[in-house]
One Martini backbone bead per residue (centre of mass of N, CA, C, O) as a GRO file, in nm:
protein
   71
    1UNK     BB    1  10.630  12.663  15.818
    2UNK     BB    2  10.582  12.552  15.536
    3UNK     BB    3  10.505  12.822  15.406
    4UNK     BB    4  10.780  12.954  15.447
    5UNK     BB    5  10.948  12.747  15.282
    6UNK     BB    6  10.795  12.781  15.014
    7UNK     BB    7  10.837  13.084  14.974
    8UNK     BB    8  11.150  13.090  14.997
    9UNK     BB    9  11.203  12.891  14.767
   10UNK     BB   10  11.078  13.059  14.541
   11UNK     BB   11  11.260  13.305  14.571
   12UNK     BB   12  11.522  13.152  14.506
   13UNK     BB   13  11.439  13.035  14.223
   14UNK     BB   14  11.373  13.309  14.091
   15UNK     BB   15  11.654  13.435  14.132
   16UNK     BB   16  11.811  13.219  13.974
   17UNK     BB   17  11.662  13.251  13.703
   18UNK     BB   18  11.726  13.559  13.671
   19UNK     BB   19  12.036  13.523  13.667
   20UNK     BB   20  12.049  13.339  13.424
   21UNK     BB   21  11.913  13.532  13.222
   22UNK     BB   22  12.118  13.758  13.244
   23UNK     BB   23  12.368  13.588  13.163
   24UNK     BB   24  12.256  13.495  12.886
   25UNK     BB   25  12.200  13.780  12.758
   26UNK     BB   26  12.511  13.871  12.793
   27UNK     BB   27  12.717  13.607  12.758
   28UNK     BB   28  12.840  13.523  13.076
   29UNK     BB   29  12.782  13.221  13.065
   30UNK     BB   30  12.893  12.935  13.245
   31UNK     BB   31  12.940  12.633  13.371
   32UNK     BB   32  13.064  12.719  13.637
   33UNK     BB   33  12.844  12.928  13.714
   34UNK     BB   34  12.607  12.726  13.720
   35UNK     BB   35  12.719  12.539  13.938
   36UNK     BB   36  12.753  12.749  14.155
   37UNK     BB   37  12.461  12.848  14.171
   38UNK     BB   38  12.337  12.571  14.231
   39UNK     BB   39  12.481  12.519  14.496
   40UNK     BB   40  12.386  12.780  14.645
   41UNK     BB   41  12.085  12.716  14.621
   42UNK     BB   42  12.083  12.445  14.770
   43UNK     BB   43  12.200  12.563  15.037
   44UNK     BB   44  11.972  12.762  15.093
   45UNK     BB   45  11.746  12.552  15.107
   46UNK     BB   46  11.870  12.380  15.337
   47UNK     BB   47  11.873  12.610  15.545
   48UNK     BB   48  11.570  12.667  15.545
   49UNK     BB   49  11.486  12.383  15.632
   50UNK     BB   50  11.643  12.385  15.897
   51UNK     BB   51  11.502  12.640  16.025
   52UNK     BB   52  11.210  12.525  16.023
   53UNK     BB   53  11.275  12.282  16.205
   54UNK     BB   54  11.386  12.447  16.447
   55UNK     BB   55  11.139  12.615  16.499
   56UNK     BB   56  10.942  12.385  16.546
   57UNK     BB   57  11.091  12.259  16.782
   58UNK     BB   58  11.092  12.505  16.967
   59UNK     BB   59  10.791  12.544  16.980
   60UNK     BB   60  10.721  12.268  17.108
   61UNK     BB   61  10.905  12.300  17.357
   62UNK     BB   62  10.781  12.558  17.468
   63UNK     BB   63  10.487  12.458  17.484
   64UNK     BB   64  10.543  12.228  17.691
   65UNK     BB   65  10.664  12.415  17.908
   66UNK     BB   66  10.417  12.597  17.942
   67UNK     BB   67  10.218  12.366  18.009
   68UNK     BB   68  10.372  12.274  18.268
   69UNK     BB   69  10.360  12.559  18.414
   70UNK     BB   70  10.033  12.583  18.422
   71UNK     BB   71   9.980  12.333  18.634
   0.00000   0.00000   0.00000
């Protein structure tokens, strides 16, 4: 799960930087837009972190249940 979080975080960061570079090269980048994109990026990373924690929790819970059923 940690690998999934790291890979998806890097994808989000690279996309964020790419959009910043495109906005900067076109000259349409404003402070409001930078703040908006930063907040959205942080929220996406937080959601990905929460999803990986949820998946890990469910995996452990289901494994314990399966182990209990196999006895």
